[in-house]
C-alpha positions as a Python dict, from the first residue, in 0.01 Angstrom:
ca = {
    (1, 'A'): (0, 0, 0),
    (2, 'Q'): (116, 350, -79),
    (3, 'V'): (-52, 679, 9),
    (4, 'V'): (-4, 974, -227),
    (5, 'D'): (-80, 1335, -133),
    (6, 'T'): (15, 1587, -401),
    (7, 'A'): (-287, 1815, -358),
    (8, 'C'): (-487, 1839, -682),
    (9, 'S'): (-286, 1576, -869),
    (10, 'S'): (-291, 1293, -612),
    (11, 'S'): (-515, 1056, -809),
    (12, 'L'): (-324, 1110, -1132),
    (13, 'V'): (11, 1058, -958),
    (14, 'A'): (-124, 739, -795),
    (15, 'L'): (-238, 616, -1137),
    (16, 'H'): (105, 694, -1285),
    (17, 'L'): (282, 508, -1002),
    (18, 'A'): (54, 206, -1050),
    (19, 'C'): (117, 201, -1426),
    (20, 'E'): (491, 222, -1367),
    (21, 'A'): (477, -67, -1118),
    (22, 'L'): (287, -274, -1374),
    (23, 'R'): (526, -177, -1653),
    (24, 'T'): (835, -274, -1454),
    (25, 'G'): (682, -596, -1327),
    (26, 'D'): (691, -486, -963),
    (27, 'T'): (327, -592, -931),
    (28, 'A'): (81, -806, -1126),
    (29, 'M'): (-223, -591, -1043),
    (30, 'A'): (-278, -250, -888),
    (31, 'L'): (-578, -99, -715),
    (32, 'V'): (-580, 280, -751),
    (33, 'G'): (-829, 503, -575),
    (34, 'G'): (-893, 869, -529),
    (35, 'V'): (-1144, 1080, -343),
    (36, 'N'): (-1232, 1446, -305),
    (37, 'L'): (-1420, 1554, 6),
    (38, 'L'): (-1519, 1913, 73),
    (39, 'I'): (-1528, 1910, 452),
    (40, 'A'): (-1397, 2257, 533),
    (41, 'P'): (-1535, 2596, 426),
    (42, 'Q'): (-1199, 2766, 359),
    (43, 'G'): (-1181, 2660, -5),
    (44, 'F'): (-1531, 2786, -77),
    (45, 'I'): (-1460, 3116, 96),
    (46, 'G'): (-1133, 3175, -89),
    (47, 'F'): (-1267, 3080, -430),
    (48, 'S'): (-1582, 3285, -373),
    (49, 'R'): (-1378, 3593, -280),
    (50, 'A'): (-1174, 3544, -595),
    (51, 'S'): (-1499, 3526, -801),
    (52, 'M'): (-1406, 3179, -925),
    (53, 'L'): (-1728, 2999, -829),
    (54, 'S'): (-2037, 3000, -1047),
    (55, 'P'): (-2304, 3214, -879),
    (56, 'K'): (-2570, 2990, -1039),
    (57, 'G'): (-2405, 2671, -914),
    (58, 'R'): (-2391, 2528, -1268),
    (59, 'C'): (-2082, 2433, -1465),
    (60, 'H'): (-2077, 2521, -1835),
    (61, 'A'): (-1725, 2426, -1943),
    (62, 'F'): (-1616, 2563, -2282),
    (63, 'D'): (-1950, 2740, -2321),
    (64, 'A'): (-2043, 3108, -2353),
    (65, 'R'): (-2269, 3064, -2047),
    (66, 'A'): (-1970, 2978, -1827),
    (67, 'D'): (-1951, 3205, -1523),
    (68, 'G'): (-1722, 3010, -1292),
    (69, 'Y'): (-1677, 2657, -1175),
    (70, 'V'): (-1855, 2434, -926),
    (71, 'R'): (-1674, 2232, -661),
    (72, 'A'): (-1785, 1874, -610),
    (73, 'E'): (-1713, 1561, -413),
    (74, 'G'): (-1641, 1226, -570),
    (75, 'G'): (-1447, 906, -556),
    (76, 'A'): (-1325, 635, -790),
    (77, 'A'): (-1126, 313, -781),
    (78, 'L'): (-959, 129, -1069),
    (79, 'L'): (-818, -224, -1077),
    (80, 'L'): (-534, -229, -1327),
    (81, 'K'): (-341, -516, -1479),
    (82, 'P'): (-135, -562, -1796),
    (83, 'L'): (-340, -615, -2113),
    (84, 'R'): (-201, -962, -2177),
    (85, 'R'): (-305, -1075, -1829),
    (86, 'A'): (-649, -913, -1857),
    (87, 'L'): (-709, -1091, -2190),
    (88, 'A'): (-586, -1421, -2047),
    (89, 'D'): (-819, -1375, -1748),
    (90, 'G'): (-1116, -1303, -1977),
    (91, 'D'): (-1159, -946, -1857),
    (92, 'E'): (-1345, -709, -2085),
}
């Protein structure tokens, strides 16, 4: 097990480390997870003061209606293995 904390890039760095471990043969499979929890108000306050948050609470990326972004919580987990092993195991 390895914990990664690189602020906004933690999940991507964890994915990179897992892919490298698979590529080098250090592991046969890797479970990579990431989560974003908004449990403190400081981020909302700072981003609001900087006029970065959408006053409507809607995200319209790459759209003329865009007026800021919306913070959200989420989580994901991926089980990774080399393609040849996944095919041999019958994984889709």
